[in-house]
C-alpha positions as CSV (number, residue, x, y, z in Angstrom):
1,X,-36.0,1.2,-20.9
2,X,-33.6,1.7,-17.9
3,X,-29.9,2.3,-18.1
4,X,-27.6,0.0,-16.3
5,X,-24.0,1.1,-15.5
6,X,-21.2,-1.1,-14.4
7,X,-18.8,0.6,-12.1
8,X,-15.3,-0.6,-12.6
9,X,-13.0,-0.4,-9.5
10,X,-9.9,1.6,-10.0
11,X,-6.8,-0.6,-10.2
12,X,-4.0,-0.1,-7.6
13,X,-0.6,0.8,-9.0
14,X,2.8,1.3,-7.5
15,X,2.5,5.1,-7.5
16,X,-0.8,5.0,-5.5
17,X,0.7,2.5,-3.1
18,X,3.8,4.6,-2.6
19,X,1.8,7.7,-1.8
20,X,-0.3,5.9,0.8
21,X,2.7,4.1,2.3
22,X,4.7,7.3,2.6
23,X,1.8,9.0,4.4
24,X,1.3,6.0,6.8
25,X,5.1,5.9,7.6
26,X,5.0,9.7,8.4
27,X,2.1,9.1,10.7
28,X,4.2,6.4,12.4
29,X,6.9,9.0,13.0
30,X,9.4,7.7,10.4
31,X,9.5,10.9,8.3
32,X,10.4,10.7,4.6
33,X,12.2,7.4,4.4
34,X,13.4,5.7,1.1
35,X,10.7,3.3,-0.2
36,X,10.9,0.7,-2.9
37,X,7.7,-0.9,-4.1
38,X,7.6,-4.0,-6.3
39,X,4.8,-6.4,-7.3
40,X,5.0,-9.9,-5.9
41,X,4.3,-13.1,-7.9
42,X,0.7,-13.3,-6.6
43,X,-1.9,-11.0,-8.0
44,X,-2.6,-7.9,-5.9
45,X,0.4,-8.5,-3.7
46,X,3.1,-5.9,-3.3
47,X,6.5,-5.8,-1.4
48,X,7.4,-2.6,0.3
49,X,11.1,-2.2,1.2
50,X,11.6,0.6,3.6
51,X,15.0,2.1,4.1
52,X,16.3,4.7,6.6
53,X,16.2,3.9,10.3
54,X,13.3,1.5,9.7
55,X,15.0,-1.1,7.4
56,X,11.9,-3.3,7.0
57,X,10.1,-5.2,4.3
58,X,6.3,-5.4,4.3
59,X,4.0,-7.5,2.2
60,X,0.9,-5.6,1.3
61,X,-2.3,-6.9,-0.4
62,X,-3.8,-4.2,-2.6
63,X,-5.8,-4.6,-5.8
64,X,-8.7,-3.1,-7.6
65,X,-11.1,-1.4,-5.2
66,X,-8.7,-1.6,-2.2
67,X,-9.1,1.4,0.1
68,X,-6.3,3.6,1.3
69,X,-7.4,2.8,4.9
70,X,-7.0,-1.0,4.3
71,X,-3.4,-0.4,3.0
72,X,-2.7,1.9,5.9
73,X,-4.0,-0.7,8.4
74,X,-1.7,-3.4,6.9
75,X,1.3,-1.1,7.2
76,X,0.5,-0.1,10.8
77,X,0.0,-3.8,11.8
78,X,3.2,-5.0,10.2
79,X,5.2,-2.0,11.5
80,X,4.1,-2.6,15.1
81,X,4.7,-6.4,14.7
82,X,8.3,-6.1,13.6
């Protein structure tokens, strides 16, 4: 009899998203800016309000199993498109 294991993806929370976003913003040259993260009404959607010299709001899709690279790419795309 073989064993079967279900691997459950790790859920994304605001603390994880904040850590990833702060790192991405530092890579973009913004330093340690104020950041507020709130869940949006749709599942796996987050609003990032960035303060400091940036003063921008980003909408990020991040849920269970979302990679840090995918979140970083969304921030880079929205940052360059503002």
